[in-house]
C-alpha positions as CSV (number, residue, x, y, z in Angstrom):
1,M,-15.7,20.3,7.0
2,R,-18.9,18.7,8.2
3,D,-21.7,20.6,9.8
4,T,-21.5,20.1,13.6
5,S,-24.3,22.4,14.6
6,G,-26.7,20.8,17.0
7,M,-24.2,18.3,18.3
8,D,-23.0,18.2,21.9
9,A,-19.4,19.1,22.9
10,V,-18.2,15.5,22.8
11,A,-19.6,14.8,19.4
12,R,-18.1,18.0,18.0
13,R,-14.7,17.1,19.4
14,L,-14.9,13.6,18.0
15,R,-15.9,14.9,14.5
16,A,-13.0,17.5,14.6
17,E,-10.5,14.8,15.6
18,A,-11.8,12.4,12.9
19,D,-11.4,15.1,10.3
20,Q,-7.9,15.7,11.4
21,V,-7.0,12.0,11.1
22,L,-8.4,11.9,7.6
23,E,-6.6,15.1,6.6
24,L,-3.2,13.9,7.9
25,H,-3.7,10.5,6.2
26,E,-4.6,12.2,2.9
27,A,-1.5,14.4,3.2
28,G,0.7,11.3,3.6
29,D,1.9,12.1,7.1
30,L,1.3,8.6,8.3
31,D,3.0,8.9,11.7
32,A,1.1,12.1,12.6
33,A,-2.1,10.5,11.4
34,F,-1.5,7.4,13.5
35,A,-0.9,9.5,16.6
36,A,-4.1,11.5,15.9
37,C,-5.9,8.2,15.3
38,E,-4.8,6.9,18.7
39,T,-6.1,10.1,20.4
40,L,-9.4,9.8,18.5
41,L,-9.7,6.1,19.5
42,A,-9.2,6.8,23.2
43,A,-11.8,9.6,23.1
44,A,-14.3,7.5,21.2
45,Q,-13.9,4.5,23.5
46,A,-14.6,6.7,26.6
47,A,-17.8,8.2,25.1
48,D,-21.3,6.7,24.9
49,P,-21.4,4.1,22.1
50,A,-25.2,4.5,21.8
51,D,-24.6,8.0,20.3
52,P,-24.4,7.7,16.4
53,V,-21.5,10.1,16.2
54,V,-19.6,8.2,18.8
55,R,-20.2,4.9,16.9
56,E,-19.2,6.5,13.6
57,S,-16.0,7.9,15.2
58,L,-15.1,4.6,16.9
59,F,-15.4,2.7,13.7
60,L,-13.4,5.3,11.8
61,A,-10.7,5.4,14.4
62,R,-10.3,1.6,14.4
63,F,-10.5,1.3,10.6
64,E,-8.1,4.2,9.9
65,R,-5.7,2.7,12.5
66,A,-5.8,-0.6,10.5
67,L,-5.3,1.2,7.2
68,L,-2.3,3.2,8.6
69,L,-0.7,0.1,10.0
70,T,-1.1,-1.6,6.6
71,E,0.6,1.3,4.9
72,L,3.3,1.3,7.5
73,G,4.0,-2.4,6.7
74,E,2.8,-3.7,10.1
75,L,0.6,-6.4,8.6
76,E,0.1,-8.5,11.7
77,A,-1.0,-5.5,13.8
78,A,-3.1,-4.3,10.9
79,A,-4.9,-7.7,10.7
80,A,-5.7,-7.4,14.4
81,A,-6.9,-3.8,14.0
82,Y,-9.2,-4.8,11.1
83,D,-10.7,-7.4,13.4
84,D,-11.2,-4.7,16.1
85,A,-13.0,-2.5,13.4
86,A,-15.2,-5.4,12.4
87,E,-16.3,-5.8,16.1
88,A,-17.2,-2.1,16.5
89,P,-20.8,-1.5,17.5
90,A,-22.9,-1.5,14.3
91,D,-26.5,-1.6,13.2
92,L,-26.3,-4.3,10.5
93,D,-29.7,-3.3,9.2
94,D,-28.1,0.0,8.0
95,P,-26.4,-0.7,4.6
96,D,-23.6,1.8,5.3
97,Q,-22.6,0.3,8.6
98,R,-23.0,-3.2,7.2
99,H,-20.6,-2.6,4.3
100,E,-18.1,-1.0,6.7
101,V,-18.0,-4.2,8.8
102,A,-17.8,-6.3,5.7
103,M,-14.9,-4.2,4.4
104,A,-13.0,-4.6,7.6
105,L,-13.3,-8.4,7.5
106,L,-12.2,-8.4,3.8
107,N,-9.2,-6.3,4.6
108,R,-8.3,-8.5,7.5
109,G,-8.2,-11.5,5.2
110,V,-6.1,-9.6,2.6
111,C,-3.6,-8.8,5.3
112,L,-3.4,-12.4,6.5
113,D,-3.0,-13.6,2.9
114,A,-0.1,-11.1,2.4
115,M,1.6,-12.5,5.5
116,G,1.2,-16.1,4.2
117,D,-1.4,-17.0,6.8
118,H,-3.8,-18.4,4.3
119,R,-5.7,-20.5,6.9
120,G,-6.3,-17.3,9.0
121,A,-7.4,-15.5,5.9
122,L,-9.9,-18.2,5.2
123,E,-11.4,-17.7,8.6
124,A,-11.8,-14.0,7.9
125,Y,-13.4,-14.6,4.5
126,D,-15.7,-17.2,6.0
127,R,-16.9,-14.8,8.6
128,L,-17.6,-12.2,5.9
129,V,-19.5,-14.7,3.7
130,V,-21.5,-16.2,6.5
131,R,-22.4,-12.9,8.1
132,F,-23.3,-11.0,5.0
133,G,-23.9,-13.6,2.3
134,D,-27.5,-12.6,2.0
135,A,-27.0,-8.8,1.9
136,D,-29.0,-7.1,-0.8
137,D,-27.2,-3.8,-1.1
138,P,-24.7,-3.6,-4.0
139,V,-21.7,-2.4,-2.0
140,T,-21.9,-5.2,0.6
141,R,-22.6,-7.8,-2.1
142,D,-19.4,-6.7,-3.9
143,Q,-17.5,-7.2,-0.6
144,V,-18.9,-10.7,-0.3
145,V,-18.0,-11.6,-3.9
146,R,-14.5,-10.4,-3.3
147,G,-14.3,-12.4,-0.2
148,R,-15.5,-15.5,-2.0
149,V,-12.9,-15.0,-4.8
150,N,-10.2,-14.4,-2.2
151,R,-11.3,-17.5,-0.4
152,A,-10.8,-19.6,-3.6
153,A,-7.3,-18.0,-3.9
154,A,-6.4,-18.9,-0.3
155,L,-7.5,-22.5,-0.9
156,L,-5.4,-22.6,-4.0
157,A,-2.4,-21.3,-2.0
158,L,-3.0,-24.1,0.5
159,D,-3.0,-26.6,-2.3
160,E,-6.6,-27.6,-1.6
161,L,-7.3,-27.7,-5.3
162,H,-10.7,-29.3,-5.5
163,E,-12.1,-27.0,-2.8
164,A,-10.6,-24.0,-4.7
165,L,-12.3,-25.3,-7.9
166,T,-15.7,-25.6,-6.1
167,V,-15.6,-22.1,-4.7
168,A,-14.4,-20.5,-7.9
169,D,-17.0,-22.4,-10.0
170,A,-19.8,-21.1,-7.7
171,V,-18.7,-17.5,-8.2
172,I,-18.3,-18.0,-12.0
173,G,-21.8,-19.5,-12.2
174,E,-23.3,-16.4,-10.6
175,L,-21.6,-13.6,-12.3
176,D,-22.5,-12.3,-15.8
177,A,-19.6,-11.8,-18.1
178,S,-21.4,-9.1,-20.1
179,E,-21.9,-6.9,-17.0
180,A,-19.1,-4.4,-16.1
181,L,-19.9,-4.7,-12.4
182,G,-18.1,-7.7,-11.2
183,A,-16.1,-8.4,-14.3
184,E,-12.8,-8.1,-12.5
185,Q,-13.9,-10.6,-9.9
186,L,-15.2,-12.9,-12.5
187,A,-11.9,-12.8,-14.4
188,M,-10.0,-13.5,-11.2
189,A,-12.2,-16.5,-10.3
190,M,-11.6,-17.9,-13.8
191,R,-7.9,-17.4,-13.4
192,I,-8.1,-19.3,-10.1
193,R,-10.1,-22.1,-11.7
194,A,-7.5,-22.3,-14.5
195,A,-4.6,-22.4,-12.0
196,A,-6.2,-25.2,-10.1
197,L,-6.8,-27.2,-13.3
198,R,-3.2,-26.7,-14.3
199,A,-2.1,-28.1,-10.9
200,L,-4.4,-31.1,-11.4
201,D,-2.6,-31.8,-14.8
202,R,-5.7,-30.6,-16.8
203,A,-3.9,-28.0,-18.8
204,G,-6.2,-28.2,-21.9
205,E,-9.2,-27.3,-19.7
206,A,-7.2,-24.5,-18.1
207,A,-6.5,-23.0,-21.6
208,E,-10.2,-23.1,-22.4
209,V,-11.1,-21.3,-19.2
210,L,-8.5,-18.6,-19.7
211,A,-9.7,-18.1,-23.3
212,A,-13.2,-17.4,-22.0
213,V,-11.8,-14.5,-19.9
214,E,-11.8,-12.6,-23.2
215,L,-15.6,-12.5,-23.0
216,C,-15.7,-10.6,-19.8
217,A,-16.7,-6.9,-20.0
218,A,-13.5,-4.8,-20.0
219,D,-14.9,-1.3,-19.4
220,D,-13.0,-1.0,-16.1
221,P,-9.2,-0.8,-16.1
222,A,-9.0,-3.5,-13.3
223,A,-10.9,-5.9,-15.6
224,R,-8.5,-5.1,-18.5
225,T,-5.5,-5.8,-16.2
226,Q,-7.1,-9.2,-15.3
227,L,-7.6,-9.9,-19.0
228,A,-3.9,-9.2,-19.7
229,S,-2.8,-11.5,-16.9
230,A,-5.2,-14.3,-18.0
231,Q,-4.0,-14.2,-21.6
232,R,-0.4,-14.3,-20.4
233,E,-1.2,-17.4,-18.4
234,R,-3.1,-18.8,-21.3
235,A,0.1,-18.4,-23.5
236,E,2.1,-20.2,-20.8
237,V,-0.3,-23.1,-20.8
238,L,-0.4,-23.3,-24.6
239,T,3.4,-23.3,-24.6
240,E,3.4,-26.2,-22.1
241,L,1.1,-28.0,-24.5
242,G,3.5,-27.5,-27.4
243,R,1.2,-25.0,-29.1
244,R,3.7,-22.2,-29.3
245,D,2.5,-20.6,-32.5
246,E,-1.0,-20.3,-30.9
247,A,0.5,-18.8,-27.8
248,V,2.2,-16.1,-29.8
249,A,-1.1,-15.4,-31.6
250,V,-2.8,-15.0,-28.2
251,L,-0.2,-12.6,-26.9
252,D,-0.2,-10.6,-30.1
253,A,-4.0,-10.2,-30.2
254,T,-4.1,-9.1,-26.5
255,V,-1.2,-6.6,-27.1
256,R,-3.2,-5.1,-30.0
257,R,-6.4,-5.0,-28.0
258,L,-4.7,-3.1,-25.2
259,E,-2.7,-0.7,-27.4
260,G,-3.0,2.9,-26.3
261,D,-4.8,2.1,-23.1
262,P,-4.5,5.2,-20.9
263,D,-4.5,3.3,-17.5
264,P,-0.9,2.9,-16.2
265,E,-1.5,-0.5,-14.7
266,V,-2.9,-1.8,-18.0
267,A,-0.1,-0.2,-19.9
268,E,2.4,-2.0,-17.6
269,A,0.6,-5.3,-18.1
270,R,0.8,-4.8,-21.8
271,L,4.6,-4.3,-21.6
272,E,4.8,-7.6,-19.8
273,L,2.9,-9.3,-22.6
274,L,5.3,-7.8,-25.2
275,D,8.3,-9.2,-23.1
276,V,6.8,-12.7,-23.0
277,E,5.9,-12.6,-26.7
278,A,9.5,-11.5,-27.7
279,D,11.0,-14.3,-25.6
280,L,8.7,-16.9,-27.2
281,L,9.5,-15.7,-30.7
282,D,13.2,-16.1,-30.0
283,E,12.5,-19.6,-28.8
284,L,10.7,-20.3,-32.1
285,G,13.7,-18.9,-34.0
286,D,11.8,-15.9,-35.3
287,H,14.5,-13.4,-34.2
288,A,13.5,-10.6,-36.6
289,R,10.0,-10.5,-35.3
290,A,11.3,-10.7,-31.7
291,R,13.4,-7.7,-32.3
292,A,10.4,-5.8,-33.7
293,V,8.4,-6.6,-30.6
294,R,11.2,-5.5,-28.3
295,A,11.4,-2.3,-30.3
296,E,7.7,-1.7,-29.7
297,Q,8.2,-2.4,-26.0
298,D,11.0,0.2,-25.9
299,E,8.8,2.8,-27.6
300,A,5.8,2.2,-25.3
C-alpha cells in the first residue's frame, strides 16, 4: 500500500481505488476489476487533471481498462481504450510518463494487428515512432524499436514487401547482435526480412539471413524462442531449395543447443523443432533416426 499521507481527500480516494483495481486484476477477477476500473475512471475524470495524482490515476484507469478488455477478448474496444490512454494528459519530458504513452500506442497497434487491421496498426506504430523516435531513455527507446519491428511485420502482412524490407533493414542496421538488450527484436526483424525475401523468390538470401540469427545474444528466453523459430524457418527454406540434409543438420544443432532449457516457451519451441526434424527424416527415408527423434520428443 502506498503512503497517502499529505494528500487531500480526493487524491487519497483515487489512490485507494487504483490499488483496488490492481489487486483485483492481479487476483484474476477480471469482471470485478473492470467494474472498479470504471468507477476509478469516472472519479479521475471529474477531478483536477493538473494534480499529479489525478493524472496518474486517470492514465492508470484508462490503461488498465484497455488491458482488461484485451484479456476479456474485446480487442476492438481495447484498441480504442489504448488510444484513450495515449491521449491522457502527460508531461512528455518525464521519462516515466513518456514511456507510458508509448506503451499505450504500441499496445493499440498490437490489438489492431491481432484483429487483422494491419493498416490501422501501422497508423498506431507510426504515431509511436514519430512522437518518440528521438527519446533517449532506455524504456521508451525499447517501445520505439518494438513499434518499428511490428511496423515491418504489418507491412509484410499487407504484402508490401519492399517497404517491409526497408523498415526491417533499418532496425537490423542499428541493433548490435552481441548485446542482450534488443536481441529478441533484432531476431524478429531478421525473420521479417527473411520472410519478405522468400515472398520475393529470394530464398537463398532468406536462408543466409536466418542463419545469422544464430549470432544474436541468447541470454534472454524470448531471444532463444526467436532463435528456435528462425532456425525452423531456415530449415523450411533449405528444404524448399532441395538442401534437406542441411536442413536436418540445422534442426539437430538447434535442438542440441536448446536442450535442457528451463524456460517453458523455449522448451515448447524445441519440441516443435524435434517434430519438424522427425518428419523431414521420414521424408529422407531415415526412419530409424526419425523414430529416435520422436522418442526424444516423447521423453522431453
